[in-house]
C-alpha positions in Angstrom: -0.1 0.1 -0.1 1.2 3.5 -0.9 0.2 6.5 0.4 1.3 10.0 0.5 1.3 12.2 3.7 2.3 15.1 1.8 0.5 17.5 0.4 2.7 20.4 -1.3 5.8 21.3 -1.2 5.9 24.6 0.2 10.1 25.6 -0.2 12.8 23.1 -0.6 16.8 24.0 -0.7 19.5 21.3 -0.6 19.4 20.7 3.5 15.8 21.5 4.1 12.2 21.1 3.3 9.1 22.2 4.4 5.6 20.7 3.2 2.2 20.5 4.2 -0.9 18.1 4.4 -4.6 18.7 5.0 -6.2 16.2 7.4 -9.6 15.3 6.5 -12.1 13.2 7.9 -12.3 11.2 4.7 -8.8 9.1 5.8 -9.7 6.2 6.8 -6.7 5.9 9.5 -8.9 8.6 11.5 -12.1 5.8 11.4 -10.8 3.8 14.7 -7.9 6.6 16.3 -9.9 7.2 18.9 -13.9 7.1 18.5 -15.7 9.9 18.9 -12.4 11.6 19.6 -11.1 11.1 16.0 -6.8 12.8 15.7 -4.1 12.0 13.2 -1.8 8.9 14.7 1.7 9.7 15.7 2.9 7.2 13.8 1.5 8.8 10.9 3.2 12.4 11.6 6.3 10.8 12.2 6.0 9.1 8.7 5.5 12.6 7.2 8.5 13.9 8.1 9.9 10.1 6.8 8.3 11.2 3.4 9.7 14.4 3.9 13.2 13.6 4.3 13.1 10.9 1.7 11.5 13.6 -0.8 14.6 15.7 0.2 17.1 13.2 -0.7 15.4 11.6 -3.6 16.4 15.1 -5.5 20.5 14.4 -4.9 19.9 10.4 -5.4 21.2 9.5 -8.9 21.0 5.9 -7.6 17.4 6.0 -7.8 17.9 3.8 -4.2 14.6 3.5 -2.4 14.9 4.6 1.0 13.5 3.8 4.2 13.2 4.4 8.2 15.6 2.7 10.0 15.8 4.6 13.4 13.6 7.6 15.1 15.4 9.2 18.2 13.9 11.9 20.9 10.3 11.6 19.4 7.8 14.1 21.4 3.7 14.9 20.7 2.1 17.5 21.7 -0.6 19.1 20.0 -3.3 16.4 19.0 -4.2 16.8 15.1 -7.7 16.8 14.4 -9.7 16.3 10.9 -10.2 19.8 9.1 -6.5 20.9 10.5 -3.1 21.5 8.3 0.0 20.3 9.6 3.5 21.7 8.3 5.8 19.0 7.8 9.5 21.1 8.4 13.0 18.7 8.2 16.3 19.6 7.9 19.5 17.3 6.8 21.3 17.3 10.1 24.2 14.7 8.8 25.4 12.1 6.5 26.6 9.3 8.4 29.6 6.8 7.7 27.5 4.1 7.3 26.1 5.8 3.9 22.9 6.2 6.3 21.6 9.9 6.6 20.2 11.7 9.7 17.5 14.6 9.8 15.6 16.9 12.4 12.1 18.0 11.3 9.3 18.5 13.5 5.1 18.6 12.3 3.4 21.7 13.4 -0.3 22.6 13.9 -2.4 24.9 12.0 -5.5 25.7 13.2 -8.5 26.3 10.3 -8.8 29.8 11.9 -4.7 30.0 12.9 -2.8 32.9 11.2 0.3 30.1 9.4 3.2 32.6 9.6 3.0 32.8 12.9 4.0 31.0 16.4 2.6 27.0 15.2 1.9 24.1 18.4 4.3 21.2 18.1 2.5 18.2 17.4 5.7 16.1 16.8 9.5 16.8 16.8 12.2 14.5 16.9 15.3 13.4 14.8 15.0 10.5 12.4 17.6 8.4 10.6 17.2 7.0 6.7 19.3 4.2 4.5 19.2 3.4 1.7 17.7 -0.1 0.1 18.4 -2.3 -3.0 15.6 -4.6 -3.3 14.1 -4.4 -0.3 17.2 -5.5 1.8 19.1 -2.7 3.9 22.3 -1.7 2.6 24.6 -2.7 5.3 23.3 -7.3 5.1 24.0 -6.9 1.8 26.4 -10.2 1.1 
């Protein structure tokens, strides 16, 4: 199953990316999380940061290898993201590691329907993630 948690890229440089995602009540993963109080699951915010980071790497990925999340650190969750809200996903390339993996710092900010997107937005999720290239579904460091 392939799904995108990035609706539009707002800004991109060689080392950072800012994107948005509109959260609709029609999103399948909101049906059971939680009945009577639907909120965007934290793992979906992590996935949004992962997809944004992958999009940033893919701009420079000459080998066209798929990139997968291999580590998440210091994840913190704050504001609930309800249907009707928009999230702003920001990722910054932190460093290229010796093993070929790439570290990013990211956050997901909540934009309520009546909020000023240029104002101080509440943090819904933040943390550091590491992506690693794979070949045919096998992580690079485990290939023979």
